[in-house]
C-alpha positions in Angstrom: -9.7 -68.3 10.4 -6.7 -65.9 11.0 -7.9 -63.2 8.8 -10.3 -60.6 10.5 -13.7 -59.6 8.9 -15.0 -56.1 8.9 -17.6 -57.1 11.3 -15.1 -58.7 13.5 -13.5 -55.1 14.2 -14.6 -53.4 17.4 -16.8 -50.5 16.9 -15.1 -47.1 17.8 -14.9 -46.6 21.4 -15.7 -42.5 22.2 -12.0 -41.0 22.9 -10.7 -39.8 25.6 -11.7 -36.1 26.7 -9.5 -33.9 27.0 -10.9 -30.5 28.5 -10.5 -27.0 26.7 -7.7 -24.7 27.6 -10.3 -22.4 30.2 -11.2 -25.8 32.3 -7.4 -27.4 32.5 -7.2 -25.9 36.0 -10.0 -27.9 36.8 -9.2 -30.9 35.8 -7.6 -31.9 39.2 -10.8 -31.6 40.7 -12.9 -34.8 39.9 -16.9 -34.9 40.4 -18.9 -38.0 41.2 -22.3 -38.3 41.2 -25.0 -41.0 42.5 -27.7 -41.0 40.9 -24.9 -40.4 38.0 -23.8 -39.0 35.4 -24.0 -40.3 31.8 -27.0 -42.9 32.4 -30.3 -43.2 33.3 -31.2 -44.2 36.5 -35.1 -45.6 37.3 -36.9 -43.8 40.4 -39.3 -46.6 41.7 -43.2 -46.2 41.5 -44.3 -43.7 44.4 -41.1 -42.8 45.2 -41.9 -39.2 46.9 -38.2 -37.5 46.1 -34.8 -38.2 45.0 -31.3 -38.0 47.0 -28.4 -36.2 45.2 -25.3 -37.1 46.3 -22.2 -35.5 44.9 -18.6 -36.0 45.7 -15.7 -32.8 45.2 -12.5 -34.2 45.3 -9.3 -32.2 44.5 -5.4 -32.6 44.9 -4.6 -29.3 43.8 -4.3 -27.1 46.9 -4.4 -24.0 44.8 -7.8 -24.4 43.8 -9.0 -23.6 47.2 -6.6 -20.5 48.0 -9.1 -18.7 50.6 -10.0 -21.1 53.9 -12.7 -19.0 54.4 -14.6 -19.7 50.4 -15.7 -23.1 51.1 -16.8 -24.7 47.1 -20.1 -25.0 46.4 -22.1 -27.8 44.1 -25.7 -26.8 41.3 -27.9 -29.3 40.0 -29.1 -28.4 37.0 -32.1 -29.9 36.3 -35.8 -30.1 33.7 -37.8 -31.9 36.6 -40.5 -28.5 35.9 -41.1 -29.4 32.5 -38.9 -30.6 29.1 -37.6 -26.9 28.2 -38.1 -25.8 32.6 -34.4 -25.7 33.4 -33.9 -24.8 37.0 -31.5 -24.4 39.7 -30.7 -26.8 42.7 -27.9 -26.4 45.2 -26.6 -29.2 47.3 -26.0 -28.5 50.7 -22.2 -29.3 52.1 -22.4 -32.4 54.4 -20.5 -34.7 57.0 -22.9 -37.7 56.7 -21.0 -39.6 54.1 -17.3 -39.6 55.6 -17.7 -43.5 56.2 -18.1 -44.0 52.3 -15.9 -46.3 51.3 -13.9 -45.7 48.2 -11.7 -47.9 45.9 -9.2 -47.2 44.5 -8.4 -43.8 45.0 -4.6 -43.2 44.0 -2.6 -43.5 46.6 0.8 -41.0 45.3 -1.1 -38.0 46.7 -3.5 -36.6 48.8 -7.1 -35.5 47.8 -9.9 -33.0 49.9 -13.0 -33.9 50.0 -16.1 -32.3 50.3 -19.9 -34.1 50.1 -22.7 -32.5 49.1 -26.5 -33.4 49.1 -29.8 -32.0 48.0 -33.9 -33.9 48.1 -35.1 -33.5 44.8 -38.8 -33.7 45.2 -41.6 -35.2 43.3 -42.5 -36.7 40.4 -42.4 -34.6 36.9 -44.8 -32.3 36.1 -45.6 -33.7 32.6 -44.3 -37.5 33.3 -41.3 -37.0 31.3 -37.4 -38.1 31.2 -35.5 -35.9 33.5 -32.3 -34.7 32.7 -29.7 -33.3 34.9 -25.7 -32.4 35.0 -23.7 -31.3 37.9 -22.0 -27.9 37.6 -19.4 -26.4 40.5 -17.4 -23.5 41.7 -13.9 -24.1 43.7 -14.3 -20.5 45.3 -16.6 -17.7 43.9 -13.4 -16.3 42.3 -12.8 -19.5 39.6 -16.3 -19.6 38.9 -18.3 -22.4 37.6 -17.5 -25.0 36.0 -19.8 -28.1 34.0 -18.9 -31.2 34.6 -19.9 -32.2 30.7 -16.6 -28.9 30.1 -13.7 -31.5 32.2 -14.7 -34.5 31.7 -17.0 -34.5 28.9 -19.4 -36.6 31.3 -23.6 -36.5 28.9 -26.6 -35.8 31.4 -28.2 -38.2 33.4 -31.9 -39.2 33.2 -33.7 -40.3 35.8 -37.0 -42.5 34.5 -39.7 -41.8 37.0 -42.1 -45.7 36.5 -45.7 -44.0 35.8 -49.3 -45.4 37.6 -50.6 -44.6 34.2 -50.8 -48.4 33.1 -52.8 -49.0 36.4 -55.9 -46.7 34.8 -56.6 -48.7 32.1 -58.7 -51.5 31.9 -57.0 -53.4 28.8 -53.5 -53.8 27.9 -53.7 -54.2 24.3 -50.2 -54.2 22.7 -51.4 -51.0 20.8 -50.5 -49.5 24.0 -47.1 -50.1 23.7 -46.5 -49.9 19.3 -47.9 -47.6 17.3 -49.3 -48.5 13.3 -49.2 -52.4 14.0 -49.5 -54.2 10.4 -53.6 -56.3 10.4 -51.4 -59.1 9.1 -49.8 -60.1 12.5 -52.3 -61.6 14.8 -51.6 -60.7 18.9 -53.5 -63.5 21.6 -52.5 -62.9 25.2 -50.7 -65.0 27.0 -50.5 -66.3 30.4 -46.8 -64.9 31.7 -44.8 -67.0 34.4 -43.9 -63.7 36.4 -46.1 -61.8 38.3 -46.6 -58.1 36.7 -46.3 -58.5 33.5 -48.2 -58.2 29.9 -47.2 -61.0 27.6 -48.2 -61.2 24.2 -48.1 -63.6 21.2 -47.7 -62.2 17.8 -47.6 -64.5 14.2 -47.2 -63.7 10.9 -47.1 -65.3 7.7 -44.1 -65.9 5.7 -44.2 -67.2 2.2 -43.2 -70.4 0.7 -39.7 -71.3 -0.4 -39.6 -71.6 -4.2 -36.6 -74.1 -4.4 -33.7 -73.4 -4.7 -34.4 -70.1 -3.2 -36.7 -69.0 0.6 -39.3 -67.0 1.1 -39.0 -64.1 2.7 -42.1 -61.8 4.2 -41.8 -58.5 6.2 -44.6 -57.4 8.6 -44.9 -54.1 10.8 -44.7 -54.5 14.3 -44.4 -50.3 14.9 -43.3 -48.0 16.3 -42.0 -48.4 20.1 -44.0 -45.7 21.5 -42.9 -43.6 24.6 -39.5 -45.0 24.1 -36.1 -43.1 25.6 -33.6 -45.8 24.9 -33.2 -49.3 23.3 -30.8 -52.4 23.8 -30.7 -55.0 20.7 -28.6 -58.3 20.2 -27.6 -58.5 16.7 -26.2 -60.8 14.1 -22.6 -59.4 14.5 -22.2 -61.8 11.3 -23.4 -65.5 11.1 -22.1 -67.0 13.7 -22.5 -64.5 16.8 -24.6 -62.2 18.7 -23.5 -59.0 19.7 -25.5 -55.9 21.7 -26.7 -52.2 20.1 -27.5 -49.7 22.4 -29.5 -46.8 21.3 -31.2 -43.3 22.7 -34.5 -42.6 20.6 -35.0 -43.2 17.5 -35.2 -46.9 16.6 -32.8 -47.9 14.0 -30.4 -51.1 13.7 -27.6 -52.2 11.4 -27.4 -55.4 11.8 -30.8 -57.9 12.0 -32.0 -57.9 15.4 -32.9 -61.3 17.3 -33.9 -59.5 20.7 -34.5 -55.7 22.1 -36.0 -54.1 24.5 -37.2 -50.5 24.8 -36.8 -48.6 28.2 -40.1 -45.9 27.8 -40.5 -42.6 29.4 -43.0 -44.5 32.2 -40.4 -46.6 33.4 -41.8 -50.1 31.9 -39.6 -52.1 29.7 -40.9 -53.8 26.3 -38.7 -56.9 26.1 -39.3 -58.7 22.2 -37.9 -62.2 21.3 -37.8 -63.6 18.2 -38.3 -67.5 17.9 -36.4 -69.1 14.8 -35.6 -73.0 14.2 -39.1 -74.0 14.0 -40.1 -75.6 10.6 -37.4 -74.3 9.4 -38.2 -70.3 9.9 -36.2 -68.3 10.6 -37.3 -64.6 12.5 -35.1 -61.2 13.3 -36.3 -57.6 13.8 -35.1 -55.2 11.4 -35.9 -51.1 11.1 -37.6 -48.9 8.6 -36.7 -45.3 7.8 -39.2 -44.1 9.6 -38.2 -45.9 13.0 -40.7 -48.6 13.0 -39.9 -52.1 14.4 -40.3 -54.5 11.4 -40.6 -58.7 11.7 -38.2 -60.3 9.3 -38.9 -64.0 8.2 -37.2 -66.0 6.6 -38.8 -69.5 5.6 -36.9 -72.4 3.4 -40.1 -74.9 3.5 -41.9 -75.2 -0.2 -45.4 -74.5 1.9 -46.1 -71.4 4.2 -44.4 -70.2 7.5 -45.0 -68.7 10.5 -42.8 -65.7 12.4 -43.7 -66.1 15.8 -42.9 -63.1 17.8 -43.0 -62.3 21.6 -43.7 -59.8 23.3 -43.1 -58.1 27.6 -43.9 -55.7 29.5 -43.0 -55.1 33.1 -41.5 -53.0 35.1 -37.8 -54.3 35.2 -35.8 -55.4 32.0 -34.8 -58.9 33.8 -38.5 -59.4 34.4 -39.9 -58.8 30.4 -36.6 -60.5 29.7 -37.5 -63.8 32.0 -40.6 -64.0 30.6 -40.1 -63.9 26.6 -37.7 -66.6 27.2 -39.9 -68.9 29.6 -42.6 -68.2 26.7 -40.2 -69.5 23.9 -39.4 -72.9 25.3 -43.1 -73.4 25.8 -43.4 -72.6 22.1 -40.8 -74.3 21.0 -41.1 -77.5 22.6 -45.4 -77.6 21.3 -44.0 -76.7 18.0 -41.7 -80.2 18.0 -38.5 -78.9 17.4 -37.3 -81.7 19.9 -37.0 -84.6 17.0 -35.3 -86.2 19.0 -36.3 -85.9 22.3 -37.3 -90.1 22.6 -33.7 -90.9 21.8 -31.7 -88.1 23.8 -34.3 -89.3 27.1 -32.9 -92.8 27.1 -29.3 -91.5 26.9 -30.2 -89.2 29.8 -31.0 -92.0 32.0 -28.7 -94.6 30.7 -25.2 -92.1 30.5 -25.4 -89.3 31.8 -25.2 -88.9 35.6 -24.6 -84.7 36.7 -22.3 -85.5 39.6 -19.3 -86.0 36.8 -19.9 -83.1 35.0 -19.0 -80.5 37.8 -14.9 -81.3 36.9 -15.5 -81.5 33.0 -17.6 -77.8 33.8 -15.1 -76.7 37.1 -12.1 -77.9 36.5 -8.9 -75.4 34.4 -8.5 -76.2 31.1 -5.6 -75.8 29.4 -6.1 -74.9 24.9 -3.6 -75.0 22.7 -5.1 -72.5 19.6 -3.2 -69.5 20.0 -0.4 -70.8 22.8 0.8 -73.5 20.3 -0.3 -72.1 16.7 -1.6 -74.0 13.7 1.3 -75.9 12.9 0.2 -78.4 16.2 2.1 -81.3 16.4 2.0 -84.2 19.4 5.4 -83.2 20.6 4.1 -79.4 21.1 1.2 -80.7 23.2 3.5 -82.9 25.4 6.4 -79.9 25.9 3.6 -77.4 26.9 2.0 -80.1 29.6 5.3 -80.6 30.5 6.0 -77.0 31.0 2.5 -77.0 32.8 4.0 -79.3 35.4 7.1 -77.7 36.3 5.0 -74.4 37.3 2.4 -76.7 40.0 -0.4 -76.0 37.1 -2.6 -79.0 37.2 -5.2 -79.1 34.9 -7.9 -80.9 34.5 -8.6 -80.6 31.2 -7.4 -80.4 27.6 -8.6 -79.1 24.3 -6.9 -80.3 21.2 -7.6 -77.6 18.7 -7.6 -77.1 14.8 -4.8 -79.0 12.7 -4.5 -82.1 14.3 -6.8 -83.8 11.9 -5.8 -85.1 8.7 -6.8 -82.8 5.6 -7.1 -83.0 1.8 -4.9 -80.3 0.1 -6.1 -76.4 -0.5 -4.6 -73.3 -0.4 -6.4 -72.3 2.6 -8.3 -73.8 5.6 -11.9 -73.7 3.0 -10.6 -75.0 0.1 -8.9 -77.8 2.8 -11.7 -80.7 3.7 -11.3 -84.2 6.1 -10.0 -87.3 4.7 -10.0 -89.7 7.8 -11.2 -90.1 11.8 -7.1 -90.4 12.1 -5.2 -87.9 13.3 -2.6 -86.2 10.6 0.6 -88.8 10.2 2.2 -85.4 10.0 1.6 -83.8 13.3 1.2 -86.9 15.4 3.2 -90.2 13.5 1.5 -92.7 15.8 -1.8 -91.8 16.1 -4.1 -90.4 18.3 -4.6 -93.1 20.8 -1.0 -92.9 21.6 -1.3 -89.2 21.9 -3.7 -89.4 24.6 -2.2 -92.3 26.0 1.6 -90.6 27.0 -0.8 -87.4 28.0 -2.8 -90.0 30.3 0.9 -91.3 31.7 3.0 -88.2 32.0 -0.2 -86.0 33.3 -2.7 -87.6 35.4 -4.0 -85.3 36.6 -6.3 -84.7 33.1 -8.8 -85.5 33.2 -10.7 -84.7 30.0 -9.2 -84.6 26.4 -10.8 -82.8 23.7 -10.4 -82.4 20.6 -11.6 -80.0 18.0 -13.7 -80.4 14.4 -15.8 -78.7 12.8 -19.5 -79.5 12.9 -19.3 -80.6 8.4 -15.6 -82.0 9.5 -13.2 -79.4 8.2 -13.0 -75.7 7.5 -13.8 -77.1 3.5 -16.0 -80.1 4.7 -15.1 -83.8 3.3 -12.4 -84.4 1.1 -14.5 -86.1 -1.8 -10.7 -88.3 -2.3 -10.4 -89.3 1.8 -11.9 -92.9 2.8 -14.4 -90.5 4.8 -16.1 -89.7 1.8 -16.0 -93.1 0.2 -17.6 -94.8 3.2 -20.7 -92.1 3.6 -22.5 -90.8 0.8 -22.3 -87.6 0.1 -23.2 -84.0 -1.5 -21.9 -81.2 -2.9 -23.9 -77.8 -0.8 -22.5 -74.0 -2.0 -22.2 -71.4 0.7 -23.4 -67.4 0.4 -20.6 -65.3 -0.4 -18.3 -63.8 1.8 -15.2 -65.0 4.1 -16.0 -69.2 2.6 -17.7 -68.8 -0.8 -18.3 -71.5 -3.0 -18.9 -75.3 -2.9 -18.0 -78.2 -0.8 -18.8 -81.4 0.2 -20.1 -82.8 3.2 -21.9 -86.2 4.4 -25.2 -86.5 3.4 -28.1 -85.9 6.3 -29.0 -89.7 5.5 -25.3 -90.6 6.7 -24.9 -87.7 9.3 -25.9 -89.8 12.5 -24.0 -92.9 11.3 -21.0 -91.0 10.8 -21.3 -88.9 14.1 -21.7 -92.5 15.9 -18.3 -93.9 14.5 -16.2 -90.8 14.6 -17.0 -90.5 18.5 -16.8 -94.3 19.0 -12.9 -94.0 17.4 -12.7 -91.0 19.4 -13.6 -92.7 22.4 -11.0 -95.5 21.6 -8.5 -93.4 21.0 -9.0 -91.9 24.7 -10.7 -88.9 23.8 -13.6 -88.4 26.1 -15.0 -84.3 25.0 -14.9 -82.5 22.0 -15.2 -78.8 20.6 -17.0 -78.8 17.2 -16.8 -75.4 16.1 -18.1 -73.1 12.8 -21.3 -74.7 13.3 -22.7 -71.8 11.2 -21.7 -73.7 8.5 -24.9 -74.8 8.8 -26.6 -71.3 8.6 -23.9 -70.0 5.5 -25.5 -72.8 3.1 -26.5 -70.7 -0.2 -29.8 -73.3 -0.8 -32.9 -73.3 0.8 -33.1 -76.4 0.8 -29.8 -77.7 2.0 -30.3 -76.0 4.9 -33.6 -77.9 5.9 -32.1 -81.0 5.4 -29.2 -80.6 6.8 -29.6 -78.1 9.9 -31.9 -80.1 12.2 -30.2 -83.4 10.9 -26.8 -82.9 12.2 -27.7 -80.5 15.7 -29.2 -83.2 16.4 -26.6 -86.2 15.4 -24.0 -84.1 16.9 -26.2 -84.4 20.0 -27.2 -88.1 20.3 -23.3 -89.1 19.4 -22.0 -86.7 22.7 -24.3 -87.6 24.9 -24.2 -91.2 24.0 -20.3 -91.1 23.7 -18.9 -88.4 25.9 -21.4 -88.1 28.6 -22.9 -84.7 26.6 -19.0 -83.2 27.5 -19.3 -81.4 24.8 -18.3 -77.5 23.6 -20.3 -75.7 21.1 -18.5 -73.2 19.0 -19.3 -70.1 16.5 -23.6 -71.4 17.1 -25.5 -68.4 18.1 -27.3 -68.3 15.0 -31.1 -68.2 15.7 -31.6 -72.1 14.8 -29.1 -73.4 16.8 -30.0 -71.0 20.1 -33.8 -72.3 20.3 -33.2 -76.3 18.9 -30.4 -77.3 20.4 -30.1 -74.6 23.0 -33.1 -73.3 24.4 -34.7 -77.0 25.6 -33.9 -78.9 29.2 -33.9 -81.9 28.2 -30.2 -82.4 28.3 -26.9 -81.5 31.4 -25.8 -78.0 30.5 -23.8 -77.4 27.5 -20.9 -75.0 27.2 -21.4 -72.7 24.2 -19.0 -69.8 23.4 -20.8 -66.8 24.1 -19.1 -64.2 21.8 -16.0 -64.0 18.9 -13.1 -64.7 19.7 -10.1 -63.4 22.1 -8.0 -62.0 19.5 -5.2 -61.6 21.5 -2.6 -59.2 18.7 -5.9 -56.8 18.4 -5.6 -54.4 21.2 -9.1 -52.3 21.1 -10.6 -55.9 21.0 -9.9 -56.7 24.8 -12.8 -54.2 26.1 -15.6 -55.0 23.0 -15.0 -58.8 24.1 -16.0 -58.4 27.9 -18.9 -55.4 27.2 -20.0 -58.2 24.2 -20.4 -61.1 26.3 -21.5 -59.1 29.6 -24.4 -58.1 27.4 -25.0 -61.3 25.2 -25.3 -63.1 28.7 -28.3 -62.0 29.5 -30.0 -63.5 26.6 -27.5 -67.0 27.0 -28.3 -66.8 30.7 -31.6 -68.2 29.3 -30.6 -70.8 27.6 -29.5 -74.0 28.8 -25.8 -73.4 28.5 -23.3 -72.3 30.7 -21.5 -69.4 28.6 -18.2 -70.2 27.4 -16.3 -66.3 27.4 -13.4 -68.2 25.2 -9.7 -68.5 26.4 -7.1 -66.2 27.1 -3.7 -66.2 27.7 -2.1 -65.0 31.6 0.9 -63.3 29.9 -1.0 -60.5 27.7 -1.3 -56.9 28.6 -4.8 -57.6 28.9 -4.7 -60.5 31.2 -6.4 -59.4 34.2 -9.1 -57.5 32.9 -10.2 -61.5 30.6 -9.4 -63.0 33.8 -11.7 -60.5 36.3 -14.1 -60.9 33.8 -13.9 -65.0 32.7 -14.0 -65.2 37.0 -17.5 -63.4 37.1 -18.7 -64.9 33.7 -20.3 -67.9 35.9 -19.0 -69.7 32.4 -15.7 -72.1 32.1 -12.2 -70.9 32.6 -9.1 -71.9 29.8 -6.1 -70.9 28.9 -3.5 -70.5 26.0 -0.3 -69.8 27.1 2.4 -70.1 25.2 5.2 -72.5 26.8 7.5 -71.0 29.5 5.0 -67.5 29.1 2.9 -67.9 32.3 1.6 -65.3 35.3 1.8 -67.7 37.9 -0.5 -65.8 40.3 -3.0 -64.7 38.3 -3.6 -67.8 37.8 -4.1 -68.3 42.1 -6.0 -65.7 41.5 -8.6 -67.9 39.2 -8.1 -70.9 40.3 -7.5 -72.9 44.4 -6.2 -76.6 44.5 -8.6 -79.6 46.2 -7.0 -81.5 48.8 -6.2 -83.9 45.9 -4.1 -81.5 44.0 -6.8 -80.6 41.4 -6.5 -77.2 40.0 -10.9 -75.9 40.3 -12.2 -72.4 39.5 -14.3 -71.2 41.6 -17.1 -70.5 39.4 -19.8 -68.3 40.4 -23.4 -70.8 39.6 -25.3 -68.1 38.4 -24.3 -66.2 34.7 -22.9 -63.3 34.8 -24.3 -60.5 32.8 -24.6 -56.6 32.7 -26.4 -55.3 34.9 -27.9 -52.3 32.8 -28.8 -53.2 29.7 -29.1 -50.1 28.2 -26.0 -48.6 28.2 -23.5 -48.4 25.4 -20.1 -49.5 25.0 -19.4 -45.5 23.8 -21.0 -44.2 26.6 -18.4 -43.4 30.1 -20.1 -45.8 32.6 -18.5 -48.2 34.0 -19.9 -51.7 33.3 -20.7 -53.7 36.1 -21.2 -57.4 35.4 -23.6 -59.4 38.2 -23.4 -62.6 39.9 -24.6 -64.3 42.9 -22.9 -67.4 45.0 -24.8 -69.7 47.5 -28.4 -69.1 49.0 -30.7 -66.7 49.7 -29.9 -64.0 52.0 -27.4 -65.5 53.5 -25.1 -66.0 50.0 -22.4 -63.7 48.4 -23.7 -60.7 45.9 -20.8 -60.5 43.5 -20.4 -57.4 40.8 -17.0 -57.2 38.1 -16.6 -53.2 37.6 -14.9 -53.0 33.8 -13.9 -49.5 32.5 -14.1 -50.3 28.6 -14.2 -46.4 28.6 -10.7 -44.6 26.4 -10.6 -42.4 30.1 -10.6 -43.1 33.7 -14.0 -43.3 35.2 -15.0 -43.0 39.2 -18.5 -43.7 40.4 -20.7 -44.8 43.0 -22.0 -48.6 43.2 -24.9 -48.8 45.8 -26.2 -51.5 47.7 -29.0 -52.1 45.4 -26.8 -52.6 42.2 -25.5 -56.0 43.9 -28.0 -58.9 42.2 -29.6 -60.6 45.2 -29.0 -58.6 48.2 -32.0 -58.3 50.0 -33.4 -57.2 53.4 -30.4 -57.0 56.3 -26.8 -55.7 56.6 -23.6 -56.2 54.4 -19.8 -55.5 54.0 -18.6 -54.3 50.3 -14.9 -56.3 49.8 -12.9 -54.9 47.3 -10.2 -58.3 45.6 -7.8 -55.7 44.3 -7.6 -52.6 47.2 -8.7 -55.3 49.4 -11.1 -52.3 51.0 -13.8 -53.8 53.1 -17.1 -51.4 53.9 -18.7 -50.5 57.0 -21.5 -52.9 57.2 -25.0 -51.2 55.5 -28.4 -51.9 54.6 -30.0 -50.9 51.2 -32.0 -48.6 53.2 -29.1 -46.4 54.3 -28.1 -43.0 53.1 -24.9 -44.5 52.6 -24.8 -47.8 51.7 -23.0 -46.7 48.7 -18.9 -47.4 47.6 -16.8 -44.9 45.4 -14.6 -47.2 42.3 -12.5 -45.3 40.3 -11.2 -46.8 37.2 -7.9 -45.8 35.1 -8.1 -46.9 31.8 -8.2 -50.9 31.5 -8.7 -51.0 34.8 -11.0 -53.5 36.7 -11.7 -54.5 40.5 -13.9 -58.0 41.9 -16.5 -56.1 44.6 -18.3 -58.8 47.0 -21.6 -58.2 49.2 -21.4 -60.6 52.4 -24.4 -60.8 54.2 -24.0 -60.1 57.7 -25.3 -62.4 60.4 -26.1 -60.6 63.5 -25.7 -63.1 67.2 -25.1 -62.6 70.9 -22.5 -63.8 72.2 -21.8 -62.8 76.7 -24.5 -60.2 75.7 -22.6 -58.4 73.3 -24.2 -58.5 69.8 -21.6 -59.2 67.1 -22.2 -59.5 63.6 -20.4 -62.2 60.8 -19.9 -63.5 57.1 -18.7 -65.7 56.0 -16.1 -64.3 52.8 -15.1 -68.1 51.2 -11.2 -67.7 50.2 -9.7 -64.6 50.5 -7.2 -63.8 47.8 -8.5 -65.8 45.5 -11.3 -63.2 42.6 -14.0 -65.1 43.2 -13.1 -66.7 46.9 -16.4 -67.3 48.0 -17.6 -69.5 45.6 -15.3 -71.8 47.6 -18.1 -72.3 50.4 -19.9 -75.3 50.1 -21.5 -76.1 52.5 -21.8 -73.2 55.9 -24.0 -73.3 59.0 -23.6 -70.6 62.1 -25.8 -71.3 65.4 -24.4 -70.6 69.0 -24.3 -73.3 70.7 -25.6 -74.3 74.3 -22.5 -73.6 75.8 -22.8 -69.6 74.5 -19.8 -70.1 72.2 -20.4 -69.3 68.6 -19.9 -72.4 66.5 -19.1 -71.8 62.1 -19.0 -74.5 60.6 -17.7 -74.6 57.2 -17.4 -77.2 54.0 -14.8 -76.0 51.5 -14.7 -77.0 47.9 -10.3 -75.8 48.2 -8.0 -75.6 49.9 -6.6 -71.6 50.7 -7.2 -68.4 52.8 -10.5 -68.8 54.6 -12.0 -65.0 55.5 -13.9 -64.8 58.2 -15.5 -61.0 58.8 -16.2 -60.4 62.7 -17.7 -56.9 63.4 -15.5 -56.7 67.2 -12.6 -58.2 65.5 -10.5 -55.2 67.2 -11.2 -56.3 71.1 -10.9 -59.4 70.5 -7.8 -62.0 71.3 -7.2 -64.6 68.8 -5.3 -66.8 71.2 -8.3 -66.6 73.6 -11.2 -66.1 71.8 -11.2 -68.7 68.7 -10.7 -72.0 68.0 -10.6 -73.7 65.0 -10.4 -76.9 64.2 -9.8 -78.8 60.5 -11.9 -82.3 60.8 -12.1 -82.1 64.7 -8.6 -81.6 64.8 -7.3 -78.3 66.1 -4.8 -76.9 64.0 -1.8 -74.1 65.5 -2.0 -70.6 66.0 0.3 -70.0 63.4 -2.5 -70.7 60.5 -4.8 -67.8 62.1 -4.4 -63.8 61.8 -5.9 -61.0 61.3 -5.7 -59.6 58.0 -3.6 -56.9 57.1 -6.0 -55.2 54.3 -8.5 -55.3 57.0 -8.9 -55.4 61.2 -11.9 -57.0 61.0 -11.0 -59.5 58.9 -10.1 -62.8 60.8 -7.6 -65.3 58.5 -7.6 -69.1 58.4 -4.7 -69.9 56.8 -6.1 -73.9 55.5 -3.9 -75.1 52.6 -1.2 -74.3 55.4 -3.3 -76.1 57.8 -4.3 -79.0 55.5 -0.1 -79.7 54.6 1.1 -79.3 58.3 -1.6 -81.8 59.2 -0.8 -84.5 57.0 -4.2 -85.3 57.0 -5.8 -86.8 53.1 -8.1 -86.3 51.2 -11.9 -88.1 51.9 -14.3 -89.6 49.5 -15.9 -85.7 49.4 -12.9 -84.2 48.2 -13.4 -81.2 50.4 -12.0 -79.9 53.4 -14.3 -78.4 57.4 -13.3 -76.3 58.9 -14.5 -74.9 61.8 -14.5 -71.8 64.2 -15.4 -71.0 67.6 -15.6 -68.1 69.1 -16.3 -67.1 72.4 
């Protein structure tokens, strides 16, 4: 699909802000505030006050003409009432001088002033408190509003109220006004603590073939909603985020919703589809009511099902509806192929076989080699990668390898034969894969692309496939692929898939990327959707389980039926599923939107039995590093699609590492990376934060990818509380881009934050490492394992860690690594220690040369061990585990 639809165009961003002439003299003054401007900050229940901290920075000495007169900062807020605005003067302070400030410009000196004050008490009328900041460099210069110099909107404080505890009953009508009487509401027992959960059902008119039955029901107007977040059907195959303040209004059908109320509660709503051929979504009416929209493809009356959960946090409310959805889908018989799936799971799939499929570096032919694909082009590309020592594990042979009929566009070309087309692959598919494996033994898995119904144009009525299997003609809805085409009938779909995948397996193919799955929802008539949708999903699932041990990528499959039928149940291995619309290398405006969209879609896909695939990208592209960092924190696979000879080797090395056996692997966090604040919109002047976590609770590493998706430079404080999974105890925070390492901090500390400034297209990856304290020779020392430094998510290389003080008094740090590189160890008093006298490092019980151990150039508290150099020089061979163990002894 080479031309973009209107739905695929990225949304408009807020234009870059340029101060007016009166404010231009203050352009060299930057104000950074926590709680932040332009965003909503939630204040925990029972909080007695909110501490504001402001950093004022200037690089213009003329703004400070009078040395006896210091700058001043004031908070302007409506804590006393919606229309009752007051001023709170912030006091100068030196308490924050140790806060690490990341990515500050190094080409000019900055003068910094810190200010702080407490805003006491709860708001009198339990409303959302708005605030902004004004500052002056001197009395002569006068006061300037931050909005006039940056365009930054007011911030908001959302206080968690106590009102909910005063109510004996917690009926849904407390959260939605004027609920339609034909909606049946049932309270459910949630799997999450401190949550209200409701199950809603309402009738949907029967289909009158060939037309579906439709019915709308009013859920009502959200009560006391201040902000909302939705995931909508961008177009048939894809989801995308929408955000708003106040009035609820969607431009597309919604699948999930969440409302942030004025009292700090979150109300999450989920529309269930894929059960009994009913699709349920959300729309709105002219009065801002949430409307439940049901489509029924069966000829008997159906039921729309919606779940609503209320909790103190978005994550808990969101989890509650998804946990319950899994029960609903299982209870209503959506797992039609469950017994056969279980048999194949027991016989065909072993979890340990999946690791290299998930974690191996993957090359895809699509953008890199173009649509005129040939075996020779594939060989040339792979030879080029080998020459650069890029040893991929997986290869995806994308669109245009298949044998197709004729047609002016791809939507008019049908699939004719299992074998590859003779023009590009004259010796056949098996000869191509055999040659690939012969030249490149590092390639473990070869996948081929195909559409769920064969090709974009279905099946050619004149080909061998149509002659072997029963076919039918079906109509597609108006749009890019409108018209009729031929497909294999439901009665033969299972056999066709079994035969096709058996052929692929015999041809040396052991995995697939199955695209255009939304075509099943694009069928015009209810009987066709009713007969084909579930049948094809199950036929495909059973075939990839039987022949490829579930090594499959599901693409263009975010239509609601597939989310719930194929991707939610946990009766098979996690499936790789594309998480958003494509990477469009030639559309400059698409790149920040692509990351924003994926990060928010993952708030849904985290609860599916999938690994979200943020799509391939090119390492030589102007936005390459931005995309690479996002893939590294996504928790999903990493595919690249470079043209031969156009590689950023340094960037590839930052994303990956080589194992002792010479395989190139990605360093994938095992938790899905997702947006940490769903209510920040794409137009808001806020840094996008994507959070994930590596390792066990308490001792693991919390990771935040930070991305500037706006059109202007942004500066924020990132508090330790923003890092997912951080608990009690102390942490140090490092920056991948700048190499900075913060002082030790704890959540309750006054300065438990780092400052981050990012220019347009800027990004960084922050890692919060848990400190552990030991006593050596009666002195306390704090240490933290940082994994492989110089890698974007190097902590994901750590597969085992044990720290303890031996009976001799030495501290022993045992680490198992899945790949080679430079291992970093934070040591709180490293400046006072001698590497030669206080440390000994061993690999597999053998000391390594002292030249392989050094103090980091970026931070004097980080000990670096060049495990890769030590391994190469030692002559060790890879063991059966394909890991390397490192022991550090400190005395």
